[in-house]
PAVOVEX-828423 format. One line per field, with one value per residue (C-alpha): residue number from 0; residue in one letter; chain; x, z, y. Coordinates in nm, 3 decimals. Last residue first. Example, Ala and Ser with C-alpha at 12.3 -4.5 7.8 and 13.67 -1.06 7.14 Angstrom:
2
nr = [1:0]
rest = [S:A]
kette = [A:A]
c1 = [1.367:1.230]
c3 = [0.714:0.780]
c2 = [-0.106:-0.450]
***
This chain:
443
nr = [442:441:440:439:438:437:436:435:434:433:432:431:430:429:428:427:426:425:424:423:422:421:420:419:418:417:416:415:414:413:412:411:410:409:408:407:406:405:404:403:402:401:400:399:398:397:396:395:394:393:392:391:390:389:388:387:386:385:384:383:382:381:380:379:378:377:376:375:374:373:372:371:370:369:368:367:366:365:364:363:362:361:360:359:358:357:356:355:354:353:352:351:350:349:348:347:346:345:344:343:342:341:340:339:338:337:336:335:334:333:332:331:330:329:328:327:326:325:324:323:322:321:320:319:318:317:316:315:314:313:312:311:310:309:308:307:306:305:304:303:302:301:300:299:298:297:296:295:294:293:292:291:290:289:288:287:286:285:284:283:282:281:280:279:278:277:276:275:274:273:272:271:270:269:268:267:266:265:264:263:262:261:260:259:258:257:256:255:254:253:252:251:250:249:248:247:246:245:244:243:242:241:240:239:238:237:236:235:234:233:232:231:230:229:228:227:226:225:224:223:222:221:220:219:218:217:216:215:214:213:212:211:210:209:208:207:206:205:204:203:202:201:200:199:198:197:196:195:194:193:192:191:190:189:188:187:186:185:184:183:182:181:180:179:178:177:176:175:174:173:172:171:170:169:168:167:166:165:164:163:162:161:160:159:158:157:156:155:154:153:152:151:150:149:148:147:146:145:144:143:142:141:140:139:138:137:136:135:134:133:132:131:130:129:128:127:126:125:124:123:122:121:120:119:118:117:116:115:114:113:112:111:110:109:108:107:106:105:104:103:102:101:100:99:98:97:96:95:94:93:92:91:90:89:88:87:86:85:84:83:82:81:80:79:78:77:76:75:74:73:72:71:70:69:68:67:66:65:64:63:62:61:60:59:58:57:56:55:54:53:52:51:50:49:48:47:46:45:44:43:42:41:40:39:38:37:36:35:34:33:32:31:30:29:28:27:26:25:24:23:22:21:20:19:18:17:16:15:14:13:12:11:10:9:8:7:6:5:4:3:2:1:0]
rest = [X:X:X:X:X:X:X:X:X:X:X:X:X:X:X:X:X:X:X:X:X:X:X:X:X:X:X:X:X:X:X:X:X:X:X:X:X:X:X:X:X:X:X:X:X:X:X:X:X:X:X:X:X:X:X:X:X:X:X:X:X:X:X:X:X:X:X:X:X:X:X:X:X:X:X:X:X:X:X:X:X:X:X:X:X:X:X:X:X:X:X:X:X:X:X:X:X:X:X:X:X:X:X:X:X:X:X:X:X:X:X:X:X:X:X:X:X:X:X:X:X:X:X:X:X:X:X:X:X:X:X:X:X:X:X:X:X:X:X:X:X:X:X:X:X:X:X:X:X:X:X:X:X:X:X:X:X:X:X:X:X:X:X:X:X:X:X:X:X:X:X:X:X:X:X:X:X:X:X:X:X:X:X:X:X:X:X:X:X:X:X:X:X:X:X:X:X:X:X:X:X:X:X:X:X:X:X:X:X:X:X:X:X:X:X:X:X:X:X:X:X:X:X:X:X:X:X:X:X:X:X:X:X:X:X:X:X:X:X:X:X:X:X:X:X:X:X:X:X:X:X:X:X:X:X:X:X:X:X:X:X:X:X:X:X:X:X:X:X:X:X:X:X:X:X:X:X:X:X:X:X:X:X:X:X:X:X:X:X:X:X:X:X:X:X:X:X:X:X:X:X:X:X:X:X:X:X:X:X:X:X:X:X:X:X:X:X:X:X:X:X:X:X:X:X:X:X:X:X:X:X:X:X:X:X:X:X:X:X:X:X:X:X:X:X:X:X:X:X:X:X:X:X:X:X:X:X:X:X:X:X:X:X:X:X:X:X:X:X:X:X:X:X:X:X:X:X:X:X:X:X:X:X:X:X:X:X:X:X:X:X:X:X:X:X:X:X:X:X:X:X:X:X:X:X:X:X:X:X:X:X:X:X:X:X:X:X:X:X:X:X:X:X:X:X:X:X:X:X:X:X:X:X:X:X:X:X:X:X:X:X:X:X]
kette = [A:A:A:A:A:A:A:A:A:A:A:A:A:A:A:A:A:A:A:A:A:A:A:A:A:A:A:A:A:A:A:A:A:A:A:A:A:A:A:A:A:A:A:A:A:A:A:A:A:A:A:A:A:A:A:A:A:A:A:A:A:A:A:A:A:A:A:A:A:A:A:A:A:A:A:A:A:A:A:A:A:A:A:A:A:A:A:A:A:A:A:A:A:A:A:A:A:A:A:A:A:A:A:A:A:A:A:A:A:A:A:A:A:A:A:A:A:A:A:A:A:A:A:A:A:A:A:A:A:A:A:A:A:A:A:A:A:A:A:A:A:A:A:A:A:A:A:A:A:A:A:A:A:A:A:A:A:A:A:A:A:A:A:A:A:A:A:A:A:A:A:A:A:A:A:A:A:A:A:A:A:A:A:A:A:A:A:A:A:A:A:A:A:A:A:A:A:A:A:A:A:A:A:A:A:A:A:A:A:A:A:A:A:A:A:A:A:A:A:A:A:A:A:A:A:A:A:A:A:A:A:A:A:A:A:A:A:A:A:A:A:A:A:A:A:A:A:A:A:A:A:A:A:A:A:A:A:A:A:A:A:A:A:A:A:A:A:A:A:A:A:A:A:A:A:A:A:A:A:A:A:A:A:A:A:A:A:A:A:A:A:A:A:A:A:A:A:A:A:A:A:A:A:A:A:A:A:A:A:A:A:A:A:A:A:A:A:A:A:A:A:A:A:A:A:A:A:A:A:A:A:A:A:A:A:A:A:A:A:A:A:A:A:A:A:A:A:A:A:A:A:A:A:A:A:A:A:A:A:A:A:A:A:A:A:A:A:A:A:A:A:A:A:A:A:A:A:A:A:A:A:A:A:A:A:A:A:A:A:A:A:A:A:A:A:A:A:A:A:A:A:A:A:A:A:A:A:A:A:A:A:A:A:A:A:A:A:A:A:A:A:A:A:A:A:A:A:A:A:A:A:A:A:A:A:A:A:A:A:A:A:A:A]
c1 = [-12.979:-13.133:-12.819:-12.771:-13.089:-12.998:-13.162:-13.508:-13.460:-13.356:-13.524:-13.541:-13.136:-13.070:-13.263:-13.074:-12.731:-12.807:-12.925:-12.625:-12.366:-12.571:-12.500:-12.118:-12.116:-12.039:-12.062:-11.913:-11.576:-11.639:-11.517:-11.832:-12.016:-11.727:-11.774:-12.148:-12.145:-11.864:-12.132:-12.399:-12.200:-12.396:-12.066:-12.014:-12.157:-11.970:-11.628:-11.673:-11.757:-11.459:-11.232:-11.399:-11.314:-10.967:-10.897:-11.008:-10.800:-10.472:-10.583:-10.605:-10.290:-10.109:-10.221:-10.065:-9.759:-9.656:-9.731:-9.436:-9.342:-9.525:-9.482:-9.716:-10.011:-9.973:-10.305:-10.308:-10.126:-10.275:-10.120:-10.239:-9.967:-10.166:-10.138:-10.326:-10.639:-10.629:-10.787:-10.611:-10.456:-10.112:-10.177:-10.028:-9.687:-9.536:-9.790:-9.749:-9.634:-9.941:-10.229:-10.485:-10.660:-10.864:-10.729:-10.593:-10.387:-10.324:-9.983:-9.968:-9.863:-10.073:-10.182:-10.474:-10.712:-10.595:-10.573:-10.920:-11.053:-10.880:-11.061:-11.400:-11.366:-11.286:-11.667:-11.792:-12.057:-12.297:-12.380:-12.687:-12.578:-12.296:-12.296:-12.226:-12.421:-12.624:-12.772:-12.752:-13.048:-13.288:-13.554:-13.900:-13.772:-13.886:-13.598:-13.380:-13.690:-13.683:-13.309:-13.398:-13.681:-13.488:-13.214:-13.424:-13.613:-13.305:-13.129:-13.446:-13.424:-13.097:-12.893:-12.670:-12.515:-12.587:-12.673:-12.832:-12.741:-12.616:-12.435:-12.082:-11.960:-11.724:-11.912:-12.185:-12.108:-12.326:-12.299:-11.907:-11.959:-12.252:-12.089:-12.021:-11.691:-11.480:-11.572:-11.369:-11.412:-11.702:-11.567:-11.361:-11.652:-11.814:-11.499:-11.385:-11.218:-10.849:-10.680:-10.388:-10.085:-9.927:-10.147:-10.273:-10.233:-10.351:-10.655:-10.765:-10.731:-10.917:-11.200:-11.250:-11.234:-11.531:-11.446:-11.705:-11.557:-11.664:-11.398:-11.211:-11.298:-11.243:-10.906:-10.786:-10.868:-10.714:-10.384:-10.417:-10.475:-10.149:-9.892:-10.004:-9.987:-9.658:-9.534:-9.687:-9.517:-9.237:-9.143:-9.132:-9.352:-9.572:-9.545:-9.729:-9.658:-9.818:-10.189:-10.350:-10.633:-10.953:-11.286:-11.146:-10.847:-10.483:-10.256:-10.219:-9.914:-9.942:-9.832:-9.970:-9.917:-10.249:-10.448:-10.264:-10.106:-10.203:-10.061:-10.442:-10.591:-10.363:-10.391:-10.757:-10.763:-10.511:-10.586:-10.940:-10.806:-10.875:-11.249:-11.479:-11.361:-11.297:-11.227:-11.050:-11.191:-11.028:-11.263:-11.078:-11.355:-11.403:-11.166:-11.142:-11.527:-11.540:-11.248:-11.379:-11.723:-11.554:-11.331:-11.622:-11.864:-12.034:-12.047:-11.836:-11.656:-11.508:-11.437:-11.152:-11.286:-11.101:-11.308:-11.619:-11.906:-11.824:-11.553:-11.814:-12.096:-11.925:-11.817:-12.221:-12.273:-11.987:-12.132:-12.492:-12.337:-12.132:-12.403:-12.671:-12.423:-12.215:-12.513:-12.558:-12.211:-12.225:-12.467:-12.315:-12.062:-11.860:-11.883:-12.244:-12.366:-12.301:-12.284:-12.385:-12.514:-12.534:-12.778:-12.912:-13.270:-12.998:-12.842:-13.185:-13.300:-12.948:-12.988:-13.358:-13.236:-12.984:-13.221:-13.531:-13.249:-13.217:-13.244:-12.941:-12.742:-12.544:-12.285:-12.082:-11.919:-11.755:-11.474:-11.444:-11.743:-11.754:-12.070:-12.213:-12.542:-12.778:-12.647:-12.700:-13.067:-13.301:-13.174:-13.080:-12.879:-12.711:-12.536:-12.327:-12.265:-12.239:-12.467:-12.410:-12.782:-12.970:-12.739:-12.781:-13.164:-13.129:-12.901:-13.159:-13.403:-13.248:-13.201:-13.591:-13.613:-13.380:-13.534:-13.879:-13.748:-13.586:-13.372:-13.084:-12.863:-12.771:-12.528:-12.259:-12.133:-11.881:-11.909:-11.824:-11.586:-11.257:-11.346:-11.543:-11.863:-12.084:-11.882:-11.910:-12.239:-12.358:-12.129:-12.279:-12.624:-12.554:-12.349:-12.577:-12.881:-12.829:-13.044:-12.731:-12.679:-12.463:-12.303:-12.141:-11.892:-11.833:-11.535]
c3 = [1.095:0.719:0.543:0.540:0.372:0.018:-0.229:-0.117:-0.027:-0.423:-0.487:-0.153:-0.136:-0.445:-0.392:-0.031:-0.244:-0.534:-0.271:-0.048:-0.352:-0.481:-0.195:-0.190:-0.508:-0.901:-0.914:-1.253:-1.075:-0.825:-0.493:-0.346:-0.452:-0.226:0.047:0.072:0.067:0.340:0.536:0.538:0.679:0.588:0.673:0.351:0.117:0.277:0.264:-0.122:-0.186:0.009:-0.187:-0.496:-0.420:-0.303:-0.648:-0.844:-0.715:-0.743:-1.116:-1.181:-1.013:-1.202:-1.538:-1.451:-1.313:-1.574:-1.475:-1.329:-1.362:-1.560:-1.357:-1.475:-1.260:-1.177:-1.262:-1.136:-1.076:-1.365:-1.602:-1.694:-1.685:-1.683:-1.814:-1.631:-1.487:-1.145:-0.806:-0.550:-0.247:-0.344:-0.341:-0.626:-0.684:-0.908:-1.102:-1.048:-0.702:-0.566:-0.765:-0.688:-1.001:-1.318:-1.606:-1.881:-2.224:-2.153:-2.135:-2.167:-1.970:-2.078:-1.838:-2.064:-1.797:-1.750:-2.100:-2.151:-1.853:-1.959:-2.320:-2.161:-1.952:-2.216:-2.234:-2.567:-2.472:-2.786:-2.898:-3.135:-3.373:-3.313:-3.670:-3.598:-3.253:-3.248:-3.582:-3.595:-3.304:-3.599:-3.500:-3.370:-3.195:-2.866:-2.689:-2.991:-3.062:-2.660:-2.762:-3.083:-2.984:-2.661:-2.860:-3.051:-2.771:-2.559:-2.887:-2.919:-2.569:-2.555:-2.237:-2.475:-2.541:-2.863:-2.667:-2.376:-2.224:-2.384:-2.709:-2.758:-3.070:-2.895:-2.919:-2.820:-2.484:-2.281:-2.513:-2.420:-2.207:-2.084:-1.934:-2.060:-2.175:-1.926:-1.581:-1.639:-1.556:-1.769:-2.093:-2.059:-2.132:-2.410:-2.560:-2.592:-2.399:-2.365:-2.325:-2.500:-2.344:-2.310:-2.045:-2.267:-2.633:-2.492:-2.333:-2.693:-2.864:-2.632:-2.637:-3.011:-3.063:-3.269:-3.583:-3.892:-4.178:-4.090:-4.338:-4.112:-3.777:-3.961:-4.109:-3.709:-3.585:-3.834:-3.810:-3.442:-3.499:-3.739:-3.495:-3.203:-3.407:-3.536:-3.185:-3.041:-3.337:-3.214:-3.454:-3.344:-3.583:-3.465:-3.155:-2.848:-2.540:-2.244:-2.364:-2.075:-1.892:-1.787:-1.843:-1.570:-1.369:-1.524:-1.748:-2.102:-2.267:-2.678:-2.907:-3.239:-3.558:-3.467:-3.552:-3.919:-4.010:-4.113:-3.845:-3.775:-3.805:-3.644:-3.344:-3.343:-3.321:-3.113:-2.875:-2.816:-2.637:-2.324:-2.406:-2.296:-1.915:-1.689:-1.315:-1.127:-0.786:-0.616:-0.287:0.037:0.165:0.235:0.089:-0.218:-0.277:-0.250:-0.460:-0.731:-0.709:-0.723:-1.066:-1.197:-1.168:-1.379:-1.393:-1.562:-1.216:-1.286:-1.001:-1.003:-0.769:-0.461:-0.205:-0.363:-0.105:0.197:0.032:-0.270:-0.054:0.082:-0.276:-0.321:-0.034:-0.081:-0.459:-0.296:-0.050:-0.311:-0.620:-0.502:-0.400:-0.715:-0.937:-0.701:-0.768:-1.137:-1.198:-0.984:-1.239:-1.267:-1.378:-1.534:-1.662:-2.043:-2.124:-1.847:-1.761:-1.458:-1.462:-1.123:-1.206:-1.463:-1.194:-1.037:-1.426:-1.475:-1.145:-1.230:-1.588:-1.413:-1.199:-1.453:-1.671:-1.357:-1.005:-0.909:-1.237:-1.197:-1.444:-1.203:-1.338:-1.141:-1.202:-1.059:-0.882:-0.587:-0.452:-0.609:-0.749:-0.470:-0.299:-0.620:-0.529:-0.867:-0.985:-1.292:-1.431:-1.741:-1.860:-2.158:-2.378:-2.701:-2.991:-3.133:-3.230:-2.917:-2.676:-2.827:-2.831:-2.464:-2.376:-2.542:-2.315:-2.003:-2.115:-2.122:-1.771:-1.631:-1.799:-1.649:-1.333:-1.239:-0.977:-1.154:-1.170:-1.450:-1.325:-1.598:-1.584:-1.864:-2.145:-2.454:-2.234:-2.390:-2.763:-2.729:-2.942:-2.662:-2.435:-2.696:-2.748:-2.375:-2.333:-2.648:-2.488:-2.167:-2.216:-2.367:-2.244:-1.918:-1.769:-1.637:-1.335:-1.167:-1.392:-1.249:-1.430:-1.314:-1.452]
c2 = [-16.388:-16.392:-16.345:-16.735:-16.789:-16.650:-16.877:-16.829:-16.477:-16.431:-16.123:-15.942:-16.035:-15.876:-15.570:-15.534:-15.595:-15.355:-15.081:-15.085:-15.088:-14.818:-14.615:-14.689:-14.546:-14.628:-15.044:-15.150:-15.158:-15.391:-15.307:-15.162:-15.513:-15.705:-15.455:-15.508:-15.872:-15.832:-15.590:-15.822:-16.164:-16.449:-16.645:-16.871:-16.602:-16.306:-16.543:-16.619:-16.245:-16.132:-16.339:-16.237:-15.862:-15.983:-16.186:-15.901:-15.645:-15.861:-15.961:-15.571:-15.501:-15.767:-15.664:-15.315:-15.449:-15.692:-16.060:-16.242:-16.591:-16.843:-17.150:-17.460:-17.582:-17.978:-18.131:-18.507:-18.793:-18.976:-18.680:-18.320:-18.050:-17.734:-17.390:-17.115:-16.994:-16.910:-16.997:-16.770:-17.019:-16.936:-16.533:-16.370:-16.234:-16.499:-16.664:-17.059:-16.981:-17.199:-17.072:-17.300:-17.437:-17.315:-17.476:-17.348:-17.481:-17.846:-18.008:-18.390:-18.705:-18.965:-19.260:-19.341:-19.317:-18.944:-18.829:-18.967:-18.795:-18.432:-18.480:-18.564:-18.277:-18.043:-17.939:-17.773:-17.526:-17.474:-17.777:-17.776:-17.990:-18.256:-18.355:-18.770:-18.819:-18.514:-18.491:-18.862:-18.853:-18.832:-18.549:-18.658:-18.929:-18.846:-18.735:-18.607:-18.365:-18.245:-18.172:-17.983:-17.796:-17.718:-17.605:-17.338:-17.220:-17.141:-16.985:-16.751:-16.674:-16.557:-16.715:-16.919:-16.536:-16.326:-16.057:-16.105:-15.892:-15.556:-15.584:-15.437:-15.290:-15.079:-14.790:-14.962:-15.059:-14.865:-14.575:-14.564:-14.218:-14.403:-14.660:-15.016:-15.006:-14.813:-14.953:-15.299:-15.661:-15.683:-15.577:-15.893:-16.134:-15.952:-15.880:-16.220:-16.495:-16.381:-16.041:-15.905:-15.786:-15.476:-15.308:-14.958:-15.114:-15.438:-15.300:-15.098:-15.422:-15.627:-15.398:-15.332:-15.693:-15.805:-15.631:-15.651:-15.374:-15.017:-14.861:-14.609:-14.764:-15.154:-15.059:-14.925:-15.253:-15.471:-15.256:-15.319:-15.707:-15.700:-15.527:-15.700:-16.086:-16.003:-15.948:-16.235:-16.468:-16.585:-16.869:-17.235:-17.349:-17.093:-16.894:-16.698:-16.528:-16.410:-16.378:-16.267:-16.411:-16.249:-16.498:-16.689:-16.535:-16.450:-16.660:-16.719:-16.915:-17.018:-17.283:-17.204:-17.495:-17.645:-17.357:-17.333:-16.993:-16.639:-16.390:-16.317:-16.608:-16.800:-16.576:-16.616:-16.994:-17.069:-16.776:-16.964:-17.278:-17.169:-17.048:-17.366:-17.306:-17.602:-17.532:-17.838:-17.934:-18.183:-18.245:-18.123:-17.886:-17.556:-17.314:-17.554:-17.519:-17.207:-17.122:-17.341:-17.133:-16.813:-16.864:-17.039:-16.763:-16.994:-17.360:-17.600:-17.744:-18.059:-18.289:-18.567:-18.816:-18.951:-18.885:-19.025:-19.033:-18.868:-18.596:-18.584:-18.474:-18.216:-18.096:-18.093:-17.863:-17.646:-17.587:-17.535:-17.273:-17.089:-17.064:-16.807:-16.579:-16.600:-16.504:-16.228:-16.113:-16.176:-15.981:-15.689:-15.703:-16.024:-16.368:-16.447:-16.132:-16.189:-15.861:-15.651:-15.307:-15.054:-14.788:-14.828:-14.991:-15.164:-15.358:-15.507:-15.615:-15.795:-16.037:-16.070:-16.183:-16.419:-16.570:-16.619:-16.843:-17.081:-16.985:-17.221:-17.271:-17.607:-17.731:-17.974:-18.276:-18.567:-18.804:-19.147:-19.220:-19.441:-19.323:-19.011:-19.185:-19.196:-18.904:-18.676:-18.680:-18.580:-18.900:-19.087:-19.376:-19.450:-19.788:-19.688:-20.005:-19.824:-19.965:-19.648:-19.537:-19.704:-19.550:-19.227:-19.295:-19.403:-19.104:-18.839:-19.067:-19.003:-18.603:-18.571:-18.741:-18.502:-18.223:-18.297:-18.401:-18.073:-18.097:-18.257:-18.555:-18.762:-19.090:-19.233:-19.571:-19.657:-19.867:-19.667:-19.470:-19.564:-19.611:-19.313:-19.265:-19.299:-19.085:-18.796:-18.800:-18.796:-18.491:-18.321:-18.406:-18.269:-17.937:-17.649:-17.814:-17.823:-18.072:-18.294:-18.043:-18.264:-18.508:-18.810:-19.025:-19.391:-19.607]
***
């Protein structure tokens, strides 16, 4: 078997994946290709891989290259975790938006910063998937990069690559529901559906007993107690949305807040009213986090730190990938339900476009990923998702065609953008700041 990781210089992703592969009974002898345009990080990841292999006695064969075409041929699995423009790019995205009084918490999915990031990523994503079409047409492609929905849509719109979007937060309801209702996480079964970073819990059971209504009552009570007593509480945004729209949104307040104009505005003290931290907050984009993890990874590479920290304790891992789990199920010929993958809707959420990328439960098997039909969403939630899908479609089309008018339309439709004048200024500023990545708009 062969796996190729594109964007393998990722501190948050690659070391953990290598450790999982080396300690697996199934993948201990898999061929892994590591691809990145950053030669320094690529060499470091190669050294980390070498030390993992030495520690575990795995028979992994690891190759590296700055040219993905050298390694993609006959790959069975491809993982994409690119970041065009790197951390500097996303910092620029945020600062440009702040010039116009627009603030972000995570800044990699929606809002003006998410839009700008999308423009940088769409063309490279399509080019990667065109290479996949030619060199490994039967490969399953897991996209882990953000903005995940838009990147998957662009790839599916323009290529035949079998792209599956994976987010680290799709199992989260199992843990926060179990904490609130008082049971074990493994006892919880739930259904959630929507778009990446804004899925909504539709139902939840624990040991066969319906617990969603109990969860709703208790989490409101927890919020009310926190307001009275000042106790820590991290779901003010999600609970308020649940009270209005009837369903609890998944992926955490920092992601969810960016989809709405209510939580990061002046009236909300730019998120402080809801306990939100503005970018970089506690994200992986925080300089202190990156410095700490860089020190860990380089220490593992050159022997200053014991590699057992990574292999046995999984230290430093912030972004756990479910790609390993899904590859294992496919290779073992298992048929299993997985809580959430990003695939074309194809009628699974009634009322949404068939070609829209949605995050829904899927049945995973050697035959592929089959979405579960979850029925129709409540009208208010459906309206939110419909509008976001339309705005993302405009963003994809603008990036693919270099149409500036479509780009400005897409920005104007983002709820965080207050006026058409600001939409135009944002686009022009992003075009100037990232012109080396946005050459399609030069015509």
